[in-house]
N, C-alpha and C positions, 0 to 999 in steps of 0.2 A: 904125413898126418901125425900129429902129436897124440900121445896116449894118455895125457893128463888134461883135464878140462877145468874150467873155472868152477869153483864150488866143491871140488874133490878134497878129501882129507888126505894129506900126504905126510910122509916121514922123511926127515933129512938123513941121508946115509953117509955124508962126509962133510968135513969142514968144521968151523968153530961151533956150529949149532947141531952137531951130530946127535942123533936119537931124539930130537925134538919133533913134535908133531904140530900141524897147523892146517888151516883151510886155505886153499888157493884163492887169492883175491883177484888176480889178473894174470894174463899170459901174453908175452911178447913173442909172437910166432916167428918174426923175422930173425931175431937174435937168439931164439930158443931159451928164454929166461922166464921164470915165474916169480910172482910176488906172493909170499906166504905170510899169513897172519902171525905176528909175534916172532918171526924168524929173520935173522940178519939185520938186527936193529943197528942203525947208524946215527951218529950225532951230526946234526946239520945246523950251521949258523945261517940265520935268515935276516935279511934287511927288513925294516918296517915297510909295509905295503898296505894297500886298501883292505886286503883280506886279513892281514895280521898287523894290527896297529903298532904293537910293541916290538916286533922282531925278536931277536934273541936266539937262544940255543934250543932246538927241538930234537926229539928222537922219532925216527920213522923207519919203516921197513924198506930195505933195498932188495932189488931182484937178485935171485941166485940162478945158476944154470939148471936147466930142467933135468940134466943127467944126475944131479946131486939129490934128487928126491925120488921116492917110490910111493906108489899108490897104497893106501891102507884099506884092507878089506877085512872086516870083522876083527880089527885090532892088530892085524899082522900085515907087514909089508909084503907086497907081492908084485910080480911082473904082470904086465897087461898085454893081452893079445887081442887080435881081431878074428872074428869068424862070421859066417853068414847063417842067420837063423830066419827061416821063413822068408827068404828073399831080402832081408835087411842085414846090413853090416852092423855088428854089435861088438862092444868091448867085453872081455871076460877076464876073470882072475886066473892066472895060470896055476896057482897052487891048488885051488879047489875046482876049477873049471866052471864056476858059477858066472852067470851073466851079470855084468855091472849095470848096464843101461841099454 
């Protein structure tokens, strides 16, 4: 089970975008990669199509490995753990012990 979910705010801890923060747009569970808003921007050359009449050069986010991001809790990067509260499995921030969801 992955410790980061879609919609979480994360901080990049390594790579060219180190120390940048963004919101998780999607997760590829099979390859353990996440797409983060405004992180790992790549330049892509596109051919004209029905969706994009002109084609040309566009910039978009590319996925990064899930191990390169950390969950942000109250502005600080923290590890995430699981525990059972009232019979339900919940995520919690390891630095503060507070339940995330």
